[in-house]
Structure formats: C-alpha cells, structure tokens
C-alpha positions as a Markdown table, in Angstrom:
| # | Residue | x | y | z |
|---|---|---|---|---|
| 1 | Unk | 0.0 | 0.0 | 0.0 |
| 2 | Unk | 1.5 | 3.4 | -0.9 |
| 3 | Unk | 2.7 | 5.6 | 1.9 |
| 4 | Unk | 1.5 | 9.2 | 2.6 |
| 5 | Unk | 2.7 | 11.7 | 0.1 |
| 6 | Unk | 3.7 | 14.1 | 2.8 |
| 7 | Unk | 7.5 | 14.3 | 3.6 |
| 8 | Unk | 6.8 | 15.2 | 7.2 |
| 9 | Unk | 7.2 | 12.5 | 9.8 |
| 10 | Unk | 4.8 | 13.0 | 12.6 |
| 11 | Unk | 5.4 | 12.3 | 16.2 |
| 12 | Unk | 1.9 | 11.6 | 17.5 |
| 13 | Unk | 0.6 | 11.5 | 21.1 |
| 14 | Unk | -2.6 | 9.3 | 21.3 |
| 15 | Unk | -4.9 | 10.1 | 24.3 |
| 16 | Unk | -7.6 | 7.6 | 24.0 |
| 17 | Unk | -9.5 | 5.9 | 27.0 |
| 18 | Unk | -11.8 | 4.2 | 24.4 |
| 19 | Unk | -9.9 | 1.0 | 23.8 |
| 20 | Unk | -11.6 | -0.1 | 20.6 |
| 21 | Unk | -10.9 | 3.3 | 19.0 |
| 22 | Unk | -7.3 | 3.2 | 20.2 |
| 23 | Unk | -6.7 | -0.3 | 18.8 |
| 24 | Unk | -8.3 | 0.6 | 15.5 |
| 25 | Unk | -6.1 | 3.7 | 15.1 |
| 26 | Unk | -2.8 | 2.0 | 16.2 |
| 27 | Unk | -3.5 | -1.0 | 13.9 |
| 28 | Unk | -3.8 | 1.3 | 10.9 |
| 29 | Unk | -0.9 | 3.7 | 11.7 |
| 30 | Unk | 1.9 | 1.5 | 10.2 |
| 31 | Unk | 0.1 | 1.8 | 6.8 |
| 32 | Unk | 0.5 | 5.5 | 7.1 |
| 33 | Unk | 4.0 | 6.0 | 8.5 |
| 34 | Unk | 6.9 | 3.7 | 9.1 |
| 35 | Unk | 8.9 | 3.7 | 12.3 |
| 36 | Unk | 8.0 | 3.9 | 15.9 |
| 37 | Unk | 4.5 | 3.6 | 17.1 |
| 38 | Unk | 2.7 | 6.7 | 18.6 |
| 39 | Unk | 3.0 | 7.4 | 22.3 |
| 40 | Unk | -0.2 | 6.1 | 23.8 |
| 41 | Unk | -2.0 | 7.4 | 26.9 |
| 42 | Unk | -4.9 | 5.2 | 28.0 |
| 43 | Unk | -6.6 | 7.7 | 30.4 |
| 44 | Unk | -7.3 | 11.4 | 30.2 |
| 45 | Unk | -4.5 | 13.3 | 31.9 |
| 46 | Unk | -4.8 | 16.6 | 33.5 |
| 47 | Unk | -4.0 | 19.6 | 31.3 |
| 48 | Unk | -0.7 | 20.1 | 33.0 |
| 49 | Unk | 0.2 | 16.4 | 32.7 |
| 50 | Unk | -0.8 | 16.5 | 29.0 |
| 51 | Unk | 1.5 | 19.5 | 28.5 |
| 52 | Unk | 4.4 | 17.6 | 30.1 |
| 53 | Unk | 3.7 | 14.4 | 28.0 |
| 54 | Unk | 3.6 | 16.4 | 24.8 |
| 55 | Unk | 6.9 | 18.0 | 25.7 |
| 56 | Unk | 8.5 | 14.7 | 26.8 |
| 57 | Unk | 7.9 | 12.9 | 23.5 |
| 58 | Unk | 8.3 | 16.1 | 21.3 |
| 59 | Unk | 4.8 | 15.5 | 20.0 |
| 60 | Unk | 3.7 | 17.6 | 17.0 |
| 61 | Unk | 0.3 | 15.9 | 16.6 |
| 62 | Unk | -2.3 | 14.7 | 19.0 |
| 63 | Unk | -5.0 | 12.1 | 18.4 |
| 64 | Unk | -7.7 | 12.6 | 21.1 |
| 65 | Unk | -10.7 | 10.6 | 22.1 |
| 66 | Unk | -13.5 | 13.2 | 22.2 |
| 67 | Unk | -16.3 | 10.8 | 23.0 |
| 68 | Unk | -15.5 | 9.1 | 26.3 |
| 69 | Unk | -15.7 | 12.4 | 28.3 |
| 70 | Unk | -16.7 | 15.3 | 26.2 |
| 71 | Unk | -15.9 | 18.1 | 28.7 |
| 72 | Unk | -12.5 | 16.7 | 29.6 |
| 73 | Unk | -11.7 | 16.2 | 25.9 |
| 74 | Unk | -12.6 | 19.7 | 24.9 |
| 75 | Unk | -10.4 | 21.1 | 27.7 |
| 76 | Unk | -7.5 | 19.0 | 26.4 |
| 77 | Unk | -8.1 | 20.1 | 22.8 |
| 78 | Unk | -7.8 | 23.7 | 24.0 |
| 79 | Unk | -4.6 | 22.9 | 25.8 |
| 80 | Unk | -3.0 | 21.3 | 22.8 |
| 81 | Unk | -4.1 | 24.2 | 20.6 |
| 82 | Unk | -2.4 | 26.6 | 23.0 |
| 83 | Unk | 0.8 | 24.5 | 22.7 |
| 84 | Unk | 0.5 | 24.8 | 18.9 |
| 85 | Unk | -0.1 | 21.0 | 18.5 |
| 86 | Unk | -2.8 | 20.2 | 16.0 |
| 87 | Unk | -5.5 | 17.8 | 17.3 |
| 88 | Unk | -7.3 | 15.1 | 15.4 |
| 89 | Unk | -10.5 | 14.4 | 17.3 |
| 90 | Unk | -11.6 | 10.8 | 17.4 |
| 91 | Unk | -15.3 | 10.0 | 17.7 |
| 92 | Unk | -17.3 | 6.8 | 17.9 |
| 93 | Unk | -19.6 | 8.0 | 15.2 |
| 94 | Unk | -20.2 | 11.0 | 12.9 |
| 95 | Unk | -21.9 | 13.1 | 15.6 |
| 96 | Unk | -22.4 | 16.7 | 14.2 |
| 97 | Unk | -22.9 | 18.2 | 17.6 |
| 98 | Unk | -19.7 | 16.8 | 18.9 |
| 99 | Unk | -17.8 | 17.8 | 15.7 |
| 100 | Unk | -19.0 | 21.4 | 16.2 |
| 101 | Unk | -17.9 | 21.5 | 19.8 |
| 102 | Unk | -14.5 | 20.1 | 18.9 |
| 103 | Unk | -14.1 | 22.7 | 16.1 |
| 104 | Unk | -15.0 | 25.5 | 18.5 |
| 105 | Unk | -12.4 | 24.2 | 20.9 |
| 106 | Unk | -9.7 | 24.1 | 18.2 |
| 107 | Unk | -9.6 | 20.6 | 16.7 |
| 108 | Unk | -8.2 | 20.5 | 13.2 |
| 109 | Unk | -9.4 | 17.2 | 11.9 |
| 110 | Unk | -12.1 | 14.6 | 12.8 |
| 111 | Unk | -12.1 | 10.8 | 12.3 |
| 112 | Unk | -14.4 | 8.0 | 13.5 |
| 113 | Unk | -14.1 | 4.2 | 13.0 |
| 114 | Unk | -13.6 | 2.2 | 11.1 |
| 115 | Unk | -10.4 | 4.1 | 10.4 |
| 116 | Unk | -8.9 | 3.6 | 6.9 |
| 117 | Unk | -5.4 | 4.5 | 5.8 |
| 118 | Unk | -6.4 | 6.8 | 2.9 |
| 119 | Unk | -8.7 | 9.2 | 4.8 |
| 120 | Unk | -6.0 | 9.3 | 7.6 |
| 121 | Unk | -3.3 | 10.1 | 5.0 |
| 122 | Unk | -5.5 | 12.8 | 3.5 |
| 123 | Unk | -6.0 | 14.4 | 7.0 |
| 124 | Unk | -2.3 | 14.4 | 7.7 |
| 125 | Unk | -1.5 | 15.9 | 4.3 |
| 126 | Unk | -4.0 | 18.7 | 5.0 |
| 127 | Unk | -2.3 | 19.3 | 8.4 |
| 128 | Unk | 1.1 | 19.4 | 6.7 |
| 129 | Unk | -0.1 | 21.9 | 4.1 |
| 130 | Unk | -1.5 | 24.2 | 6.8 |
| 131 | Unk | 1.7 | 24.1 | 8.8 |
| 132 | Unk | 3.7 | 25.0 | 5.7 |
| 133 | Unk | 1.3 | 27.8 | 4.9 |
| 134 | Unk | 1.7 | 29.2 | 8.5 |
| 135 | Unk | 5.5 | 29.2 | 8.2 |
| 136 | Unk | 5.6 | 30.8 | 4.7 |
| 137 | Unk | 7.2 | 34.2 | 4.7 |
| 138 | Unk | 4.8 | 37.2 | 4.8 |
| 139 | Unk | 4.7 | 39.4 | 1.7 |
| 140 | Unk | 2.6 | 42.3 | 0.6 |
| 141 | Unk | 1.2 | 45.1 | 2.7 |
| 142 | Unk | 1.7 | 45.9 | 6.4 |
| 143 | Unk | -0.8 | 44.5 | 8.9 |
| 144 | Unk | -1.4 | 46.4 | 12.2 |
| 145 | Unk | -3.5 | 44.8 | 14.9 |
| 146 | Unk | -5.1 | 47.2 | 17.4 |
| 147 | Unk | -6.0 | 45.4 | 20.7 |
| 148 | Unk | -7.2 | 46.8 | 24.0 |
| 149 | Unk | -5.1 | 46.3 | 27.1 |
| 150 | Unk | -8.4 | 47.0 | 28.9 |
| 151 | Unk | -11.8 | 47.4 | 27.4 |
| 152 | Unk | -12.9 | 51.0 | 27.1 |
| 153 | Unk | -9.5 | 52.3 | 26.3 |
| 154 | Unk | -10.5 | 53.8 | 22.9 |
| 155 | Unk | -9.1 | 50.9 | 20.8 |
| 156 | Unk | -11.7 | 51.1 | 18.1 |
| 157 | Unk | -11.7 | 54.8 | 17.8 |
| 158 | Unk | -7.9 | 54.8 | 17.5 |
| 159 | Unk | -8.0 | 52.1 | 14.9 |
| 160 | Unk | -10.5 | 54.1 | 12.8 |
| 161 | Unk | -8.4 | 57.3 | 13.1 |
| 162 | Unk | -5.1 | 55.6 | 12.2 |
| 163 | Unk | -6.7 | 53.9 | 9.2 |
| 164 | Unk | -7.9 | 57.1 | 7.7 |
| 165 | Unk | -4.7 | 58.9 | 8.6 |
| 166 | Unk | -2.7 | 56.2 | 6.7 |
| 167 | Unk | -4.8 | 56.9 | 3.6 |
| 168 | Unk | -4.7 | 60.7 | 4.0 |
| 169 | Unk | -1.0 | 61.0 | 4.2 |
| 170 | Unk | 0.1 | 58.1 | 2.0 |
| 171 | Unk | -2.8 | 58.0 | -0.6 |
| 172 | Unk | -2.3 | 54.3 | -0.7 |
| 173 | Unk | -4.9 | 51.4 | -0.4 |
| 174 | Unk | -6.0 | 50.9 | 3.2 |
| 175 | Unk | -8.4 | 48.3 | 4.7 |
| 176 | Unk | -10.0 | 48.9 | 8.1 |
| 177 | Unk | -11.5 | 45.6 | 9.4 |
| 178 | Unk | -13.8 | 45.2 | 12.5 |
| 179 | Unk | -13.0 | 41.7 | 13.7 |
| 180 | Unk | -14.8 | 41.8 | 17.0 |
| 181 | Unk | -17.5 | 39.1 | 16.8 |
| 182 | Unk | -19.3 | 40.2 | 20.0 |
| 183 | Unk | -19.0 | 44.0 | 20.4 |
| 184 | Unk | -17.8 | 45.4 | 17.1 |
| 185 | Unk | -18.8 | 49.1 | 16.8 |
| 186 | Unk | -17.1 | 50.4 | 13.7 |
| 187 | Unk | -20.4 | 50.3 | 11.7 |
| 188 | Unk | -22.0 | 52.5 | 14.4 |
| 189 | Unk | -19.0 | 54.9 | 14.7 |
| 190 | Unk | -18.8 | 55.4 | 10.9 |
| 191 | Unk | -22.6 | 55.2 | 10.3 |
| 192 | Unk | -22.1 | 52.4 | 7.8 |
| 193 | Unk | -24.2 | 49.4 | 6.8 |
| 194 | Unk | -23.6 | 46.3 | 4.7 |
| 195 | Unk | -25.1 | 42.9 | 4.0 |
| 196 | Unk | -21.6 | 41.4 | 4.3 |
| 197 | Unk | -19.3 | 41.0 | 7.3 |
| 198 | Unk | -15.9 | 39.4 | 8.1 |
| 199 | Unk | -17.8 | 36.2 | 8.6 |
| 200 | Unk | -18.5 | 36.0 | 4.9 |
| 201 | Unk | -14.9 | 36.8 | 4.1 |
| 202 | Unk | -13.8 | 34.0 | 6.4 |
| 203 | Unk | -16.2 | 31.5 | 5.0 |
| 204 | Unk | -14.9 | 32.3 | 1.5 |
| 205 | Unk | -11.2 | 32.7 | 2.3 |
| 206 | Unk | -10.0 | 30.0 | 0.0 |
| 207 | Unk | -11.6 | 31.6 | -3.1 |
| 208 | Unk | -11.4 | 35.4 | -2.4 |
| 209 | Unk | -10.7 | 37.4 | -5.5 |
| 210 | Unk | -11.2 | 41.0 | -6.5 |
| 211 | Unk | -14.7 | 40.6 | -7.8 |
| 212 | Unk | -15.9 | 38.7 | -4.7 |
| 213 | Unk | -14.1 | 40.9 | -2.3 |
| 214 | Unk | -15.3 | 44.2 | -3.7 |
| 215 | Unk | -18.8 | 43.3 | -2.8 |
| 216 | Unk | -17.9 | 42.6 | 0.8 |
| 217 | Unk | -16.3 | 45.9 | 1.8 |
| 218 | Unk | -17.9 | 49.3 | 2.2 |
| 219 | Unk | -15.8 | 52.2 | 0.9 |
| 220 | Unk | -15.7 | 55.2 | 3.2 |
| 221 | Unk | -13.7 | 58.3 | 2.4 |
| 222 | Unk | -11.0 | 56.4 | 0.5 |
| 223 | Unk | -10.7 | 53.5 | 2.9 |
| 224 | Unk | -12.3 | 50.1 | 2.5 |
| 225 | Unk | -14.1 | 49.0 | 5.6 |
| 226 | Unk | -15.1 | 45.4 | 6.5 |
| 227 | Unk | -17.7 | 45.3 | 9.2 |
| 228 | Unk | -18.6 | 42.9 | 12.0 |
| 229 | Unk | -22.0 | 41.2 | 12.3 |
| 230 | Unk | -24.9 | 43.3 | 13.7 |
| 231 | Unk | -25.5 | 40.6 | 16.3 |
| 232 | Unk | -22.9 | 38.7 | 18.3 |
| 233 | Unk | -21.8 | 35.5 | 16.8 |
| 234 | Unk | -20.0 | 32.4 | 18.1 |
| 235 | Unk | -17.0 | 31.8 | 15.9 |
| 236 | Unk | -16.2 | 28.4 | 14.4 |
| 237 | Unk | -13.3 | 28.6 | 12.1 |
| 238 | Unk | -10.1 | 26.9 | 10.9 |
| 239 | Unk | -6.8 | 28.6 | 11.5 |
| 240 | Unk | -5.7 | 28.2 | 8.0 |
| 241 | Unk | -8.8 | 30.0 | 6.7 |
| 242 | Unk | -8.0 | 32.9 | 9.0 |
| 243 | Unk | -4.4 | 32.9 | 7.7 |
| 244 | Unk | -5.6 | 32.8 | 4.1 |
| 245 | Unk | -7.9 | 35.7 | 4.6 |
| 246 | Unk | -5.2 | 37.9 | 6.1 |
| 247 | Unk | -2.8 | 37.0 | 3.4 |
| 248 | Unk | -5.3 | 38.0 | 0.8 |
| 249 | Unk | -5.6 | 41.4 | 2.5 |
| 250 | Unk | -1.8 | 41.7 | 2.4 |
| 251 | Unk | -1.8 | 41.2 | -1.3 |
| 252 | Unk | -4.7 | 43.6 | -1.9 |
| 253 | Unk | -3.7 | 46.5 | 0.3 |
| 254 | Unk | -0.7 | 48.6 | 1.3 |
| 255 | Unk | -1.9 | 48.9 | 4.9 |
| 256 | Unk | -4.4 | 46.7 | 6.8 |
| 257 | Unk | -5.8 | 47.9 | 10.2 |
| 258 | Unk | -7.4 | 45.2 | 12.3 |
| 259 | Unk | -9.6 | 46.1 | 15.3 |
| 260 | Unk | -9.7 | 42.9 | 17.4 |
| 261 | Unk | -10.9 | 41.9 | 20.9 |
| 262 | Unk | -8.6 | 41.3 | 23.8 |
| 263 | Unk | -5.8 | 38.7 | 23.9 |
| 264 | Unk | -7.8 | 36.4 | 26.2 |
| 265 | Unk | -10.0 | 35.6 | 23.2 |
| 266 | Unk | -8.2 | 33.0 | 21.1 |
| 267 | Unk | -9.5 | 34.7 | 17.9 |
| 268 | Unk | -7.8 | 38.0 | 18.9 |
| 269 | Unk | -4.6 | 36.2 | 19.8 |
| 270 | Unk | -4.4 | 34.4 | 16.4 |
| 271 | Unk | -5.0 | 37.7 | 14.6 |
| 272 | Unk | -2.2 | 39.3 | 16.6 |
| 273 | Unk | 0.1 | 36.5 | 15.5 |
| 274 | Unk | -0.7 | 37.1 | 11.9 |
| 275 | Unk | 0.0 | 40.9 | 12.1 |
| 276 | Unk | 3.3 | 42.7 | 11.7 |
| 277 | Unk | 2.8 | 44.9 | 14.7 |
| 278 | Unk | 0.4 | 44.7 | 17.7 |
| 279 | Unk | -0.7 | 48.1 | 19.0 |
| 280 | Unk | -1.8 | 47.5 | 22.6 |
| 281 | Unk | -4.0 | 50.4 | 23.6 |
| 282 | Unk | -4.4 | 51.5 | 27.2 |
| 283 | Unk | -4.8 | 54.6 | 29.3 |
| 284 | Unk | -2.7 | 55.8 | 32.3 |
| 285 | Unk | -5.4 | 55.2 | 34.9 |
| 286 | Unk | -4.6 | 52.7 | 37.5 |
| 287 | Unk | -7.3 | 50.1 | 36.7 |
| 288 | Unk | -6.3 | 50.2 | 33.0 |
| 289 | Unk | -2.6 | 49.7 | 33.9 |
| 290 | Unk | -3.5 | 46.8 | 36.1 |
| 291 | Unk | -5.6 | 45.2 | 33.3 |
| 292 | Unk | -2.9 | 45.8 | 30.8 |
| 293 | Unk | -0.3 | 44.1 | 33.1 |
| 294 | Unk | -2.5 | 41.0 | 33.0 |
| 295 | Unk | -2.9 | 41.2 | 29.2 |
| 296 | Unk | 0.9 | 41.4 | 28.8 |
| 297 | Unk | 1.4 | 38.5 | 31.2 |
| 298 | Unk | -1.1 | 36.4 | 29.1 |
| 299 | Unk | 0.7 | 37.3 | 25.9 |
| 300 | Unk | 4.0 | 36.3 | 27.4 |
| 301 | Unk | 2.4 | 33.0 | 28.6 |
| 302 | Unk | 1.4 | 32.4 | 25.0 |
| 303 | Unk | 4.9 | 33.1 | 23.8 |
| 304 | Unk | 4.0 | 36.2 | 21.9 |
| 305 | Unk | 7.1 | 38.2 | 21.1 |
| 306 | Unk | 7.3 | 41.5 | 23.0 |
| 307 | Unk | 9.4 | 42.9 | 20.2 |
| 308 | Unk | 6.2 | 43.2 | 18.1 |
| 309 | Unk | 4.1 | 45.0 | 20.8 |
| 310 | Unk | 3.7 | 48.8 | 20.4 |
| 311 | Unk | 2.2 | 50.4 | 23.5 |
| 312 | Unk | -0.1 | 53.3 | 22.8 |
| 313 | Unk | -1.3 | 55.2 | 25.9 |
| 314 | Unk | -4.5 | 56.9 | 25.0 |
| 315 | Unk | -6.4 | 59.8 | 26.7 |
| 316 | Unk | -3.1 | 60.5 | 28.6 |
| 317 | Unk | -3.8 | 62.9 | 31.5 |
| 318 | Unk | -1.2 | 63.2 | 34.2 |
| 319 | Unk | -3.9 | 64.6 | 36.6 |
| 320 | Unk | -5.9 | 61.3 | 36.7 |
| 321 | Unk | -3.2 | 58.6 | 36.5 |
| 322 | Unk | 0.4 | 57.6 | 36.3 |
| 323 | Unk | 3.0 | 59.7 | 34.4 |
| 324 | Unk | 4.7 | 58.1 | 31.4 |
| 325 | Unk | 7.8 | 57.0 | 33.2 |
| 326 | Unk | 5.6 | 55.2 | 35.8 |
| 327 | Unk | 3.4 | 53.6 | 33.1 |
| 328 | Unk | 6.5 | 52.3 | 31.2 |
| 329 | Unk | 8.0 | 50.9 | 34.5 |
| 330 | Unk | 4.7 | 49.3 | 35.6 |
| 331 | Unk | 4.3 | 47.5 | 32.3 |
| 332 | Unk | 8.0 | 46.9 | 31.7 |
| 333 | Unk | 7.4 | 48.2 | 28.2 |
| 334 | Unk | 8.6 | 51.3 | 26.3 |
| 335 | Unk | 5.7 | 53.7 | 25.4 |
| 336 | Unk | 5.4 | 53.8 | 21.6 |
| 337 | Unk | 3.0 | 56.7 | 21.4 |
| 338 | Unk | 1.2 | 59.0 | 23.9 |
| 339 | Unk | -2.1 | 60.3 | 22.8 |
| 340 | Unk | -3.2 | 63.3 | 25.0 |
| 341 | Unk | -6.7 | 63.7 | 26.4 |
| 342 | Unk | -8.3 | 66.5 | 24.3 |
| 343 | Unk | -11.9 | 66.6 | 25.5 |
| 344 | Unk | -12.7 | 70.0 | 24.1 |
| 345 | Unk | -11.6 | 69.2 | 20.6 |
| 346 | Unk | -13.5 | 65.9 | 20.6 |
| 347 | Unk | -16.6 | 67.5 | 22.0 |
| 348 | Unk | -16.5 | 70.4 | 19.4 |
| 349 | Unk | -16.2 | 67.8 | 16.6 |
| 350 | Unk | -19.1 | 65.9 | 18.1 |
| 351 | Unk | -21.3 | 69.0 | 18.2 |
| 352 | Unk | -20.4 | 70.0 | 14.6 |
| 353 | Unk | -20.6 | 66.4 | 13.2 |
| 354 | Unk | -17.0 | 66.7 | 11.9 |
| 355 | Unk | -13.9 | 64.6 | 12.4 |
| 356 | Unk | -11.2 | 65.7 | 14.9 |
| 357 | Unk | -8.9 | 68.0 | 12.8 |
| 358 | Unk | -5.3 | 67.0 | 12.3 |
| 359 | Unk | -4.3 | 70.4 | 13.8 |
| 360 | Unk | -5.5 | 69.4 | 17.3 |
| 361 | Unk | -3.4 | 67.8 | 19.9 |
| 362 | Unk | -5.1 | 64.4 | 19.3 |
| 363 | Unk | -4.9 | 64.8 | 15.6 |
| 364 | Unk | -1.2 | 65.5 | 15.7 |
| 365 | Unk | -0.5 | 62.5 | 17.9 |
| 366 | Unk | -2.5 | 60.2 | 15.5 |
| 367 | Unk | -0.4 | 61.5 | 12.6 |
| 368 | Unk | 2.7 | 60.7 | 14.7 |
| 369 | Unk | 1.5 | 57.2 | 15.5 |
| 370 | Unk | 0.8 | 56.5 | 11.8 |
| 371 | Unk | 4.2 | 57.8 | 10.9 |
| 372 | Unk | 6.0 | 55.8 | 13.5 |
| 373 | Unk | 4.2 | 52.6 | 12.5 |
| 374 | Unk | 5.1 | 53.0 | 8.8 |
| 375 | Unk | 8.4 | 54.8 | 9.1 |
| 376 | Unk | 7.0 | 57.3 | 6.6 |
| 377 | Unk | 6.5 | 61.0 | 7.2 |
| 378 | Unk | 3.5 | 63.1 | 6.2 |
| 379 | Unk | 4.4 | 65.3 | 3.2 |
| 380 | Unk | 4.9 | 68.9 | 4.3 |
| 381 | Unk | 2.2 | 71.4 | 3.9 |
| 382 | Unk | -0.5 | 68.7 | 3.3 |
| 383 | Unk | -3.6 | 69.1 | 5.5 |
| 384 | Unk | -6.0 | 66.2 | 5.7 |
| 385 | Unk | -9.7 | 67.0 | 6.0 |
| 386 | Unk | -10.1 | 63.8 | 8.0 |
| 387 | Unk | -6.9 | 63.8 | 10.0 |
| 388 | Unk | -8.1 | 62.2 | 13.2 |
| 389 | Unk | -11.3 | 60.8 | 11.8 |
| 390 | Unk | -14.3 | 59.6 | 13.8 |
| 391 | Unk | -13.5 | 60.0 | 17.3 |
| 392 | Unk | -16.9 | 61.8 | 17.4 |
| 393 | Unk | -18.7 | 58.9 | 18.9 |
| 394 | Unk | -16.1 | 57.8 | 21.4 |
| 395 | Unk | -13.8 | 60.1 | 23.4 |
| 396 | Unk | -10.1 | 59.5 | 23.0 |
C-alpha cells in the first residue's frame, strides 16, 4: 500500500481511553507512516500532565478521544491548541454536535471508526499543508493589529483614526477591518451598513478574488471598511482559513488595520500573531494599567514576542493617572505613542458632526502614530480633511 505523500514524519501523542478506537487507530498507523508507534495514553491526563507528556515525547500531533468524556476532551483540545499542536479528534460516530464542539475548541481534523489509511493520510496531508502555509514568509502590505489592554481604552476609535490617517498622508490602499465578533462598533461609529461582514470573508477565504471581495467591503472616504456582524456570533473557524484571509488582504492593500478583541480571546490572539505589529491600547489610569499588566502576562504566557508589541497610551492625562515613566515601568514596556486627552476638541467635533482635525493635539498624535508605525512622514504642507477621523462617537 502506498505511503503518505507528505514528507513530514509525525510524532503523535494518542490520548484515548476508548480501547476499541485506540486499537483501530494503532493498527492502521503502520500503513500511514513507518517507524516507531505513537506514544499512547490510556486515560485522560490533567491539562498540566498533557503538556508535560507532549513536551516529553516532542509531539507535533495529538489524536484525542473526544467521545468518552466530552468536557475533559474539549479542555484538552484547547490545551493542545495553545501549545501549537494540531488535534485530530476521534469519535465513535459521525456526531455533528460533537464535531461542532470540537471545532470550536480548536480541533483541526475529525475521524471516526472504522479508520482507513487513505482518509487518515489525507487528513495528515492537510495538516502538513496548513503548517507549511503558516510558516511561509509574509509578503505584501503591512498589517497592524489594534488590541485593548483594557476594554474602554478607545481601541476602536484609535484604529479608525489611524486607518484614515494612513490613507490621507500616503494616498495608498487601506483596509479597516472590524474583527470583534461580540461587540464590534465600527459600523456604528462610521454610520455604515452592509449585508456582508468578516464572517462572509472568512467562509470564502480560499476563493477570495477582486470581484468577490469588492462586494464585501464598504468604501468610506477612500478606505475600504469590513464590518462585524450586527448581532454577536460564536466563531467556528479553521486557523488556515484565517491565515488565508489575512494573506489575501496583504496582497490587496498597502496597509491593513485590524480592530480585534482582547488577547484572552483565542481569535484575537491568532489575529495578533498574523499581524506585523500589535498596537496595545491602554490609558494611564490605575485600573487600565493593572488590566494591561494582565494582558501582557497572558501574551507572554502564549509566547507572543514583546518585540512586536507597540504600547499606545490613549487619553493621557497626568492629573488622573500615572505619568509616562511610571506607566513604562509598571508595564516593563517602552511607550510607543502618547495620545493626549483632548476633551474640548472631541466635543467640538461631536457637536459639529465633523472629524477631529489634524491640527488638534489628538490629531497630531494620531499622525505621529501612523508615521511611527510605517516609518514614513506626512508630506509637508499637506492638510487632511479627515486627520483624526471619527472620534466623534467615542472620546479618546
């Protein structure tokens, strides 16, 4: 029988209390890959023990019995996913409800007996292709991910302003994407509506082209805007689909600005990993600094490189919080950009229904942030009508 076409040799960890499933899988494995048999665990370990087992055998794949104890299995799937180890969930039958739960927890493939070599080879080949795609060098436009260190820090407003400023001073193609599945507000801030959201883009990531894509975005003052759903949604997605969607954006735009939920959401963390720079937005108030400390600790726990984090301190007001030296010391992170509190300018714009002008303190700091991210300077004597756009519904 022919071997798998993939050149990768897997080192599987098999966690399978269901003995019939385990025997079926281990019997078929030699037809898929020569060499040592997978490491087998006959009872569900704790999450910490599973982490140690995976490290001990250098596992790069996990077959996991999802049917014997669903709740324990789903927790272990999430643990493996956090370790970057793809999971093939094993079921006793084709149970759509269980498949959906496993997908939501992060399983990459699904098999149920009787196992056969060809479907197993095909699943492994798909996993191998996804791994190669994730490691492929990034090319195309720059991707900036805006993430709140604490909710209410003005992350969305800042993302909107920076996106429009990038277009205004560079005159290049810019995408602004609202990727918050629960509380996305860009449609509200910009008074936009569309029948399409990022969910449609994600579902069609493998076949996105210019014709299809043009119907999904809403142009607004020179920037293409991709909206979030009107109602909260529960995401079920494959990591490779997300990567393919972001890569398409890189090829289609010079700059891509992502507004994402906090790092504790796996979706937000995956998006941050796909970006070139993560702009972590906080304020200098003590509760925000405390929350941002926790966010940074979580990012560190997930092995996110600090070298890619750019700290933006929004609504900076020395009278109500820490000074910039204290903020940098508390977070053990250099401040990338201070954005001053400018209540009067924002309120004036709100009353007049106009964007915050680039000539204001806030507008100037937004220009500086865009310049510092791109390494490009605004051309002298150019004045943007939309310099600090659309802080009019949310104070900076």
